[in-house]
N, C-alpha and C positions, 0 to 999 in steps of 0.2 A: 504494500500500500504506499502511496506517495505522501499522504498526510498534508497535502498542500504545501510542501517544501518549495523554496525557491531554488534556482540552479545552484546558488552558492551553497545553500543548506545541504543540498544532495551531495555536493562535492566534499564538504567537511564530514558528513556522515560516512560517505564511502572510504574517505581517507582515515577516519578514526576506526572504522570497521576493519580496514586492512591492517592497521597497526595492532589492534586488539587480537586479531587472528594469527598474524605472523610473528609479533614480537611479544606480546603479553601472554597469550594462552600457553605457549610452551614453557614459560618460566614461572607461571603463577603459583604452582605447588612448592617450587623452590623458595620463593620469595615469602610464601606463607609459612612454611616449615621453619625457616631461619629468621623470620621477622626482619628482613633487610629492607632498607629504603630503596626504591627502584630508580637510582640515578641514571642507569643506561636508558631506561624508558623515558625519563624526563628529558634527556638530551634528544631523543628522537621526536618527542612532542614539540620541543623547541625548535628543532631543525625544520619541522613540517609546518611550522607557524601556528599550531593549534592554540598556544597561549594567547594569540592575538584576537580570537574570535569573540571574546567578551569585553574587548577595550575598543574605545572610539578611535577612529582612523587618525585624528589629530595627535593622538598620544602613541602612535605606532600600531594601532589595531586595524580593524578591517572596516570597510565602508558600508557593510550591509545594514547596519542601524537596527539589528535585532539581537542584542547581545545576551539576554537571558535565554531565548530560543536556541541560539548558537551553543551556549554553554550547556544547556539541557541535552541537545543532540549528541555533542561530543561525550559528555558524562555517561549517557546511557549506553553508547556503543563500547566504550571502555570498560564499563561495568559489566557487560555481558562476559567479558574474559576474566576480570578480576576487580571486585569492588574495592579492595585495598589499594591496588596500583592506581586505580582511577582517582583516588583521593589526592594524589599529588597534584593533579589538574584541578579537581573541584575545590579542594581545600585552598589552593591559590586564589581561585575565583572568590571564594568567600572572604579571604582576607584582603583582597584588593577592593571588594565592593564599598567599605567605608571611605576609602580614598576616592572612589568614582562618584559616590553619593554626596560626601561632605567636604571633600578636599577643595582647596583653592586651586586657581588655575596654575600658580606656581608649584604647588605641591604635586599635582598631577603631571606636570611637565617634569618635575624632579624624578618621580618614582614610577610612573606607569610605563614609559618606553621600556625600561629594563624588564618590567613584568611581562609585557607584550612579547619581548624577545626571548622570554624563557631564561633570562640571565638571573633572575631573582625570584625565588618563591615567596610567598606570602603566607602569614597565618593570622587568624582571628583569635583574640584572647579576651574572653569574657568570663568563663567559669573559674570558680574557686572552690577550695574544700568545703566552704559553707555556703557557697552561692552557685546552685545548680539551676533547678527549676525556679527558685527565688533568686532571680538575677539581681534583684535590688539589694541583695545582701552583700554586694561586693565590698570588700575591705581594703584592697590595694590603693595606696595613696600616691598622688602626684602633687607634691606641695610646691608652690611657686618659690624660687630663690633667684631674684634678679631676672636674667634672661633665660633661666633653665627651670624645669620641673625636676624635683628629686623623687624618684619612684622607690616605693617599698611595699613589698607583698609578694604573694605566691599565686600564680595561675596554674590551673590543673587541667589535664585532659586536652591539651592543645593539639589539634591536628597540624601536621608539618612541624611541630615543635622540634627545635634543635636543627633542623634541615633548612628551614626558611631563612631568608636574609632580612625580611621585614616583618614586623608584628603590629597589627592594629589592636591596641591594648585599651581596655576600658578601665579607668582608675578615677579615684576621687580627688578632684582638684580642690573642692570644698567639702569636707566631710561633714560639716554641720548641717548641710543641706540634704544629706542622704542622696537618693538617686538623682535629684536635681542638681547635685553638685558633681556629677560624673562627667567626664570628658573622654574623647577618644584620641589617643596620642600614638603616633607611629614611632616605634623604637626599633633601631637598626642593630642587627646581630653584630657583636664585637663591642658594643657600647660598655665601658667600664661599669661594673656592678650589675650587669645583666648576664646571668648564668642559667644553665639548665639542670633540672633535678632529675628525678626518676623517670626512666622510660618505661611505659606500662607494657606489661605482658598480657595481651588481650586474648579474648575468645576468637575474634574474627578480625577482619581487615588488618591483618598482622603486617602486611607490607607497608601500611601507612604509619608514620612515626607519630605517637601520641605521647606527649611529655609535659613535664612541669616546667614553667618559667619562674625563675627566682630573681627578684629585684631587691638589691641592697644598696641604698644610697646611689641609685642609678641616675645620672644626671642626663637629661634629654632636653635639647633646645625648645624653647616655647614655640617656635615656628613649626614645630612637628604636630601641634595640636590641630586636629580636623574640626573646622568649623568653630564656633564660639565655645568658650569654657561653659560647662553645665549642659551641653547638648549631647553628651556621650550616649546617653540611653535612647535619645531620639535616634541617633545614628545607628545604634545596635538593633533597635526595632525595625527601622527602615531596612537595615541590612538583611534581617531574617525574613522580612516580607518578600524580597526579591531573591533570596538564596534558597528558600525552602523548595522550590520546584527542582533545585539541583539535587536535593536529597531524594525527591520523588523520582527523578530520573535515574539516580543510581539504584533506587529500589527496584524500578521497572527493568533496568538493565540485569540486575542480579536475578530477578525472577525469570526473565526470558532466557538467561544463559542456563539456568537450572531447568526450565522447561524443555529447551532444546535437547539437552542431555537425556531428560526423561523420556521424551518422544522417540529419539533414536533408540534407547534401550527397549522401550515398549514394542517397537517395530522389529527388533532383531532378536530379543530374548525369547526362547521357546520354553514352555512348559506344557505338559500334556499334549505333546506333539503339535503345538500351535504357538504363534507369537502371543505373548501375554497381552498385547494391545488388541487382540481379538475378543477379549473378554469384556463383557459389558460394564462390569464394576469399574474396570480400569479406564475404559473408553469414556465413561461419563465423567470420571475424575480428571481425565486429560482435557476434556471439553470445558469443564468449569475453570481449570487453571488458565487455559488460552483465553477464555472470555473475560476473566477478571484482569488479566495482564493488559488486554486491549482497552478495557475500561479505565485502568489506571493511567495508561499511556495517554488517552485521550484527555483526561483531566489535567495531567501534567502539561501537555502541549497547549490546551486551551488557557491555562493559567499563565504560562510563559508568553503567549501571544498577547494576553490581556495587559500584562506588565509592560511589554515592549510598545504597545500601541496607546495605552492609557497612562502616560507617566504621571499625570496630576492625580490619578485615583489611588486610593489606599487599597492594596490587594490582599490585605490581612485575611479575609475570610477564605478567599480561593486558594491563598498560599498555604494556609493551615490545612484546608481540605485535601489538596493534592499531596502534600507530604504525608499526612496521616493515612489517607486511603491507600496510597501506592506502597508505603511501608508495611501496612497491614496485609496487603496482597502479597508482597514479597515474602513475608514470613510464612503465610499459608501455603503459598506455591512451592517454596523451597522445602518445607516439611512434607508436602504431597510428592514432590519429586523424589525425595529420598525414599518415601514409602514404595514408589515405583520400582526402585532398585531393590527393595527388600533387604536382606541381610548385607549384600554387597554395599548398599547405600551408607551403611553405618561404618564402613572401613575407610581409612584414610587413602587407601589404594585407589578409591574412586572419587572423583573431584566433587560429586554432588553434595557431600556433607560440608564441604568449604562454603558453598552458596549459602546453607542454611545459616552457618556461623556468621558469615558477612551480612546476611539480611537482617540479623537482630538488632544491630546498632542503628539501623535506619529508623526504628520505632523509638529510639532513645535520644540520639543527638539532635541539635538545633531545636531543642524543645520536645520533651516526650510526647507520645500521642495523647496522653491525658491532658497535657498543657495545650495541645492543639485543639482538643475538644472543647477545653474552657474558653480559648480564644473564639472559636467558631460560635459557641453559645452566647457569649457576652455580645459579639458583633451582631448576631441575629436578634437578640432581645433588645439591644440599643437601637437597632434599625426599625424594629417594630414601634418602640415608643416614640421615636422621632416622626415616623409617618403618622402615628395616631395623633401627636401633638399638632403636626402640620394640618391634618384633616379637621381637627376640631377648630383650629384657628380660622381656617376657611369657612366651616359651617357657621362660626360666630359672626 
C-alpha cells in the first residue's frame, strides 16, 4: 500500500528498508546480546542522509517540509529489523526537537547542521530517580552565576546517554517556582562537571544506550537556554506532543517485524502433515494481528500528517492516542507471534522473542500508557466543557 506517500517519502522508506534488511538485521542479535551501541549503523545512516529528514532545509535538512512524517517513516522501517538500533535515530530526533521547537535562529544554526549531517547525536533529558510519570518532580537545578548556569543533579534512563554529543536538559533555573521555574538547556558532552553514571542492563532495546547523566557544578553558558527561562516544561510537553508518533512508529515497526517472522513460520512449519497456518485457530490469530498493525499504522500516519500540516494546533490528544494504541498493539502482536512459534519462540535462537522484549518499552517511555490515557481523558473532558460553555453563551 502506498499510504499517500510523496515521491521523497517513498524514497526514504525504500532506503531505510534497504539499510534495515542489509545492515541491521544480520547484526541485530549480536548487538542485542552484547548490548553494544550501533556506531557502524549510525555512520551508515549519516552517510545516507537519513538524519536530515526531520530537520529544515535551512539548517542542513531536507526541503520536503514534513519532518514528523519523515521521521516516522524511517523509524518504522528501521524498527522492523531492530527496535534498539532504530533508537540511535529516533532518540536523536527526540533530543533535537526542543532545539527545533524552542531554539533561537542562532541556536539552530549552531547545532542543527551537525545533527542533520549525523556528526552529533542528541539526547533528551527529563527523567530523574523521583521524576518519571510525575515530570514536575524534577530536582536538577541550573542556577544563574553571571553569564553561566551551574547545573547540579542526576538524570536517569536517558536514551543515547553517553553516546550523544548534545543533551537537551530540563532543569530548575528558579526552584522556588516549581515546574514554572524549569528551563531547557543544551549541555554539550565534555563540559566540565558533566559525567555519565550507570549504564542500564535492560530487558529489551539493548542496542540502545540508556544511561545516567550526572551534573556536579557543571557550568553551561546562559546562551544555551532554549527560549525564555521558565518555559522548560512547555518545551518538554510540546516536544512530547510531536515526538510520540515516533514511539508509535517504533511500535508499529516492531509489530510488523514480528508478524512477518510469524507469517513465514506459519506457512513453512508443518504439524500433522500440514502447514500450521492451515489451522483455523492460527489463521484467525494472524488475521487479527495484521488488522491491528494496519490500524495502528493508520493512526500513527494520520497523527504525523496532522502535526506537519497544522502546526498551530495542539496535537496532544492524537499524539497520546497513536503512541498508546500502537504500543499496546505491538505488545499484543509480539506475544502472539511468539505463540505462533510455540516452544521455539521462547528460545534465544529464534529472533521473535527479541521483538517481544523490545515492544514492552514502547508502552512505558515518553509517558506510560496509563499517562497517555490520562492525557486523552483530560483533553476530551476539557473539550466537552469548552463546547458546552460556548453553546450556552450563544444560547444566552
